[in-house]
C-alpha positions in Angstrom: 21.4 53.0 -2.9 18.7 52.3 -5.6 18.9 48.9 -7.4 16.9 47.6 -10.3 16.5 43.9 -10.0 14.9 42.2 -13.0 13.2 38.8 -12.5 12.4 40.0 -9.0 9.5 37.5 -8.7 11.7 34.7 -9.9 13.8 32.3 -7.8 17.2 34.0 -7.6 15.8 37.5 -8.1 13.5 37.2 -5.1 16.3 36.1 -2.8 18.7 38.8 -4.0 16.0 41.5 -3.7 15.2 40.4 -0.1 18.9 40.7 0.8 19.2 44.1 -0.7 16.1 45.3 1.2 17.3 43.8 4.4 20.5 45.8 4.0 18.6 49.0 3.7 18.7 49.5 -0.1 15.9 50.7 -2.3 14.8 48.1 -4.9 12.7 48.4 -8.0 11.7 44.9 -9.1 10.8 44.1 -12.7 9.0 40.9 -13.8 6.5 39.9 -16.4 4.9 37.3 -14.2 4.5 34.9 -17.1 3.0 31.4 -16.8 6.2 29.5 -17.7 5.6 28.0 -14.2 3.0 28.5 -11.5 2.2 32.2 -11.3 0.9 31.8 -7.7 4.5 30.9 -6.6 5.8 34.1 -8.2 3.0 36.1 -6.5 3.8 34.6 -3.1 7.4 35.6 -3.5 6.3 39.1 -4.6 4.0 39.5 -1.6 7.0 39.1 0.7 8.9 41.7 -1.2 6.0 44.1 -1.2 6.0 44.0 2.6 9.1 46.3 2.5 8.3 50.0 2.0 11.6 50.4 0.0 10.3 47.9 -2.7 8.6 49.1 -5.8 7.2 46.6 -8.4 6.9 47.1 -12.1 5.2 44.5 -14.3 6.6 44.5 -17.8 8.5 42.7 -20.6 12.2 43.0 -21.0 11.7 43.1 -24.8 9.4 46.1 -24.6 11.8 48.8 -25.7 9.6 51.8 -24.9 8.7 50.5 -21.4 12.3 49.7 -20.6 13.5 53.2 -21.7 10.8 54.8 -19.5 11.8 52.6 -16.6 15.4 53.7 -16.7 14.5 57.3 -17.4 12.3 57.5 -14.3 14.1 55.1 -12.0 17.4 56.9 -11.2 19.1 53.5 -10.5 22.7 53.3 -9.5 23.1 49.6 -10.1 21.3 46.9 -12.0 21.1 43.2 -11.2 19.7 41.6 -14.3 18.3 38.2 -13.4 15.2 38.2 -15.6 15.3 35.8 -18.6 13.5 32.9 -20.2 15.0 30.0 -18.4 15.2 26.3 -19.1 17.2 24.2 -21.5 14.5 21.8 -22.6 11.8 24.5 -23.0 14.2 26.2 -25.5 13.9 23.2 -27.8 10.2 23.8 -28.2 9.9 27.6 -27.8 13.0 29.2 -29.3 11.5 32.6 -30.1 10.7 33.2 -26.3 14.5 33.1 -25.8 15.2 35.5 -28.6 12.7 38.0 -27.1 13.6 37.8 -23.4 17.2 36.9 -23.5 18.6 38.7 -26.5 16.3 41.7 -27.2 15.7 42.0 -23.4 19.4 42.0 -22.6 20.0 44.6 -25.3 17.4 46.9 -23.7 19.1 46.5 -20.3 22.5 47.4 -21.8 21.0 50.4 -23.6 19.4 51.6 -20.3 22.7 51.2 -18.5 24.6 53.1 -21.2 22.1 56.0 -21.5 21.8 56.5 -17.7 25.4 55.9 -16.6 24.7 52.9 -14.4 27.5 52.3 -11.9 27.5 48.5 -12.3 25.5 45.9 -14.3 25.5 42.4 -13.0 23.7 39.9 -15.2 22.8 36.2 -15.1 24.8 33.9 -17.4 24.8 30.1 -16.9 27.1 27.1 -16.5 25.3 25.8 -19.7 27.6 28.0 -21.7 30.4 25.4 -21.2 28.4 23.1 -23.6 30.7 20.4 -25.1 33.6 21.2 -22.8 34.9 18.0 -21.1 37.8 19.4 -19.0 36.6 19.8 -15.4 36.2 21.8 -13.3 34.9 24.4 -15.8 37.1 27.5 -15.6 36.3 31.0 -16.8 39.7 30.8 -18.6 38.2 28.1 -20.9 36.7 28.8 -24.3 32.9 28.5 -24.4 32.2 28.4 -28.1 30.2 25.2 -28.4 26.8 25.4 -26.6 24.4 22.5 -27.0 21.1 24.3 -26.5 19.6 27.6 -27.6 19.3 28.7 -24.0 23.0 28.3 -23.5 23.7 30.2 -26.8 21.6 33.1 -25.6 23.6 33.2 -22.4 26.9 33.2 -24.3 25.5 35.9 -26.5 24.7 38.0 -23.4 28.3 37.8 -22.4 29.4 39.0 -25.8 26.9 41.8 -26.0 28.0 43.0 -22.5 31.6 43.0 -23.5 30.8 45.2 -26.5 29.1 47.7 -24.3 31.9 47.6 -21.8 34.4 48.2 -24.6 32.4 50.9 -26.5 30.8 52.8 -23.8 32.6 51.9 -20.6 29.6 50.2 -19.0 31.0 48.1 -16.1 29.5 44.6 -16.7 29.9 41.4 -14.5 28.6 38.1 -15.8 27.4 35.4 -13.4 27.6 31.8 -14.5 25.3 30.0 -12.1 25.6 26.3 -11.5 22.4 24.3 -10.8 20.8 26.5 -8.2 18.4 24.9 -5.7 16.7 25.7 -2.4 13.6 27.2 -0.8 11.3 29.1 -3.2 12.9 27.2 -6.1 11.5 26.8 -9.7 8.9 24.0 -10.3 10.5 23.2 -13.7 13.7 22.1 -12.1 14.5 18.5 -11.1 14.5 18.9 -7.3 11.0 20.4 -7.3 9.7 17.8 -9.8 11.3 14.9 -7.8 10.0 16.1 -4.5 6.4 16.6 -5.8 6.4 13.1 -7.4 8.0 11.2 -4.5 5.5 12.7 -2.0 2.7 11.7 -4.3 4.0 8.2 -4.6 4.7 8.6 -8.4 7.8 7.6 -10.3 10.4 10.2 -11.3 12.1 10.5 -14.7 15.9 10.1 -14.3 17.8 10.9 -17.5 21.1 9.3 -18.6 20.1 6.5 -16.2 21.2 8.8 -13.3 24.8 8.9 -14.3 25.0 12.7 -14.9 26.8 14.9 -12.4 25.7 18.4 -11.4 27.3 21.1 -9.3 24.3 21.7 -7.1 24.6 25.2 -5.5 22.4 26.4 -2.6 20.4 29.6 -3.2 21.8 31.4 -0.1 25.3 31.0 -1.4 24.3 32.3 -4.8 22.6 35.4 -3.3 25.6 36.0 -1.0 28.0 35.9 -3.9 25.9 38.3 -6.0 25.6 40.8 -3.1 29.3 40.8 -2.6 30.1 41.1 -6.3 27.9 44.2 -6.6 30.6 46.1 -4.8 33.3 44.8 -7.0 33.0 47.1 -10.0 35.2 45.9 -12.9 38.0 48.2 -13.9 39.8 48.3 -17.3 43.1 46.3 -17.4 45.4 48.2 -19.8 47.8 45.2 -19.8 45.2 42.7 -20.9 45.4 41.2 -24.5 43.4 38.6 -26.3 46.5 36.6 -26.9 47.7 36.4 -23.2 44.6 37.3 -21.1 41.7 35.3 -19.8 38.4 35.4 -21.8 36.7 36.3 -18.5 38.6 39.6 -18.3 39.3 42.5 -20.7 40.9 45.8 -21.3 37.3 47.0 -20.8 35.5 47.1 -17.5 34.2 43.5 -17.9 34.4 40.3 -15.8 32.8 36.9 -15.7 32.7 34.6 -12.7 31.6 31.1 -11.9 29.3 30.7 -8.9 29.1 27.1 -8.0 29.6 24.7 -5.1 32.6 23.0 -6.7 31.5 19.6 -5.6 29.7 17.8 -8.4 27.3 15.1 -7.3 26.0 12.2 -9.4 22.2 12.4 -10.0 21.7 9.0 -8.2 23.4 10.3 -5.1 21.3 13.5 -5.3 18.2 11.4 -5.4 19.4 9.3 -2.4 20.0 12.4 -0.4 16.5 13.7 -1.3 15.0 10.3 -0.3 16.7 10.7 3.1 15.4 14.3 3.6 11.8 13.1 2.7 12.0 9.8 4.5 10.4 8.2 1.4 12.1 6.0 -1.3 11.8 7.1 -4.9 10.5 5.0 -7.8 12.9 5.8 -10.7 12.0 5.7 -14.4 15.5 5.4 -15.9 15.8 7.1 -19.3 18.6 8.0 -21.8 20.2 11.4 -22.1 18.0 14.2 -23.4 19.0 16.6 -26.2 20.6 19.7 -24.8 21.8 18.1 -21.6 25.5 17.9 -20.6 27.0 15.0 -18.7 28.7 16.9 -16.0 29.1 20.4 -14.5 31.7 21.5 -12.1 32.8 25.0 -11.2 36.3 26.4 -10.7 35.5 29.3 -8.4 39.1 30.4 -7.7 38.6 33.8 -9.4 35.4 34.4 -7.4 37.1 33.6 -4.1 40.0 35.9 -5.0 37.8 39.0 -5.3 35.1 38.4 -2.6 36.8 36.0 -0.1 33.8 33.7 -0.4 32.8 30.5 -2.1 29.5 28.5 -2.1 29.9 25.6 0.3 26.5 24.6 1.8 26.5 20.8 2.1 23.9 19.1 -0.2 22.2 17.3 2.7 21.7 20.5 4.6 20.4 22.4 1.5 18.0 19.6 0.6 16.6 19.4 4.1 15.9 23.2 4.0 14.2 22.9 0.7 12.0 20.0 1.9 11.1 21.9 5.0 10.0 24.9 2.9 8.1 22.7 0.4 6.1 21.0 3.1 5.3 24.2 4.8 4.4 26.2 1.6 2.2 23.4 0.1 0.9 22.2 3.5 2.1 18.7 3.0 
């Protein structure tokens, strides 16, 4: 079938598009190729996708209402996997309007396209950051997520609310995907693993926030992609028995669902760095710093709902995933 994948030149979008193409689907990839991080990395990902005859690339902005309307009118898509967004917690502290444009206006344009053209299923990227000030772990989709601590997290929460309104009003089947600290080959240079690897190989110190005492639920990219591909076939259905008073906030009387996609094994940052040192064979010089605004102390995913519907949960061991990233990094950058 024909999929639209937004953010196709991005980290997760690239891996998902590759899987869809390998499975014989037709994929239209949308990306703006902005310079938030190294454009050459995005172009390298894109070059691999372009090698498939069933892949078509469109360069454009999610916030461009006219372009997005034309894209849906001409595309004849059956499903949409919306992974394009302005990413990054810390960047949102300095550039808030970029998040309003890409993550709010852009998401609305996606929803309108899905409504107007009767899209069979919309899957979209949310984030573990929506859990904000929550302290109960593991984070469950049954929990309230009303206290985000960054604008990025607030836009992702807003995406979930916007999607529910379209599911309720127009019957657009929507599935939200709360990703937990995704890492692996072709990863983003703005994320800790990429920064740490680059610095350690160059003999430079790394900045370690909260003195390395944060915990993250590091989730390998192949597990993320596998879960998304499986969920694409799980189209939400309305639940007539659901009520606000008794039901989970991750479900609805509308065709709407939200799932955590995480490894469910949070690791302290110092342990993560030690495993990376082992994979690189080089010790790290650590510059220990206090907690930064917008950061949370711990993330941990309850994936029981995900497992129940697709019979799969992320489980790649951290050491294995880091070794695969390091192998890719050294090869790609000829280290």
